[in-house]
C-alpha positions as CSV (number, residue, x, y, z in Angstrom):
1,M,17.3,20.5,-2.6
2,V,17.8,17.3,-4.6
3,I,17.9,15.4,-1.3
4,L,14.6,16.9,-0.1
5,A,13.0,16.1,-3.5
6,L,14.3,12.5,-3.2
7,L,13.0,12.2,0.4
8,L,9.5,13.3,-0.8
9,I,9.6,10.9,-3.8
10,G,10.7,8.1,-1.4
11,H,7.7,9.0,0.8
12,A,5.3,8.9,-2.2
13,L,6.7,5.5,-3.2
14,A,6.5,4.0,0.3
15,D,3.1,5.4,1.1
16,Y,1.3,4.6,-2.1
17,P,2.5,1.8,-4.5
18,L,4.6,0.0,-1.8
19,Q,1.9,0.2,0.8
20,G,-1.2,-1.1,-1.0
21,D,-4.7,-1.4,0.4
22,W,-4.1,-4.5,2.5
23,I,-1.1,-2.9,4.4
24,A,-3.0,0.3,4.8
25,K,-5.8,-1.7,6.6
26,A,-3.6,-4.3,8.4
27,K,-1.5,-1.7,10.2
28,N,-4.6,-0.2,11.8
29,H,-4.8,-1.5,15.4
30,K,-8.6,-1.0,15.4
31,L,-9.3,-3.5,12.6
32,D,-9.4,-7.2,13.0
33,L,-8.4,-8.4,9.5
34,V,-7.2,-11.9,10.7
35,P,-9.7,-12.9,13.3
36,G,-8.0,-14.1,16.5
37,E,-4.6,-12.8,15.6
38,V,-2.8,-9.5,16.3
39,I,-1.2,-8.5,13.0
40,W,-1.2,-4.7,13.1
41,L,2.1,-4.3,15.0
42,G,4.1,-6.4,12.7
43,V,2.6,-4.7,9.6
44,L,3.1,-1.2,11.1
45,V,6.7,-2.0,11.9
46,C,7.3,-3.3,8.3
47,H,5.6,-0.3,6.8
48,A,7.6,2.2,8.9
49,S,10.8,0.2,8.1
50,I,10.3,0.7,4.4
51,H,10.0,4.5,5.0
52,A,13.1,4.3,7.3
53,A,15.1,2.5,4.6
54,F,14.3,5.2,2.0
55,V,15.4,7.9,4.4
56,W,18.6,6.0,5.4
57,A,19.4,5.3,1.7
58,I,18.8,8.8,0.6
59,T,20.6,10.7,3.4
60,G,23.2,8.1,4.3
61,S,22.2,8.5,8.0
62,G,21.1,5.6,10.0
63,W,20.0,8.1,12.8
64,L,17.7,9.9,10.4
65,G,16.4,6.5,9.2
66,L,15.7,5.6,12.9
67,A,14.0,9.0,13.4
68,E,11.8,8.3,10.4
69,F,10.9,4.9,11.6
70,V,9.7,6.2,15.0
71,A,8.0,9.3,13.6
72,H,6.2,7.4,10.8
73,A,5.0,4.6,13.2
74,V,3.7,7.2,15.7
75,I,2.0,9.3,13.1
76,D,0.3,6.3,11.5
77,Y,-0.8,4.9,14.8
78,A,-2.4,8.2,15.7
79,K,-4.2,8.3,12.4
80,S,-5.5,4.8,13.0
81,D,-6.6,5.8,16.4
82,G,-8.7,8.6,14.9
83,R,-6.5,11.4,16.3
84,L,-5.4,12.6,12.8
85,T,-7.1,13.0,9.5
86,Y,-5.6,11.7,6.3
87,N,-4.4,15.2,5.3
88,Q,-2.9,15.9,8.8
89,D,-1.1,12.5,8.5
90,Q,0.4,13.4,5.1
91,L,1.3,16.9,6.2
92,L,3.2,15.5,9.3
93,H,5.0,13.0,7.1
94,V,6.1,15.8,4.7
95,L,7.2,18.0,7.6
96,C,9.3,15.1,8.9
97,K,11.1,15.0,5.6
98,V,11.8,18.8,5.8
99,V,13.2,18.3,9.4
100,W,15.4,15.4,8.2
101,F,16.7,17.6,5.3
102,T,17.3,20.5,7.6
103,A,19.1,18.4,10.1
104,L,21.3,16.8,7.4
105,T,22.1,20.2,5.9
106,L,23.1,21.6,9.3
107,L,25.3,18.5,10.0
108,M,27.0,18.8,6.7
109,Q,27.9,22.5,7.4
110,N,29.8,21.5,10.5
């Protein structure tokens, strides 16, 4: 359970103090923060990479880090697109951490 707690703490750090207001806005493909330039993709990739790094560092699994990168980017894109609410976005992120923890636990048993 310590690993699950660390995954959730890593999420809290990456989604709040390490994200900040500018990143939260700049990763949104519907906003034009720098007129004439497409910045959302790079910012979203960087944000998802921070989350992936936490998962990789905590679990020791690059595969789970990659899964987190993809899941986090897809979830945040869907939220920016208006298909998810803030609370749905956060619930999905937490559920991902539960899935990564479960997968890691099952792998360690074999």
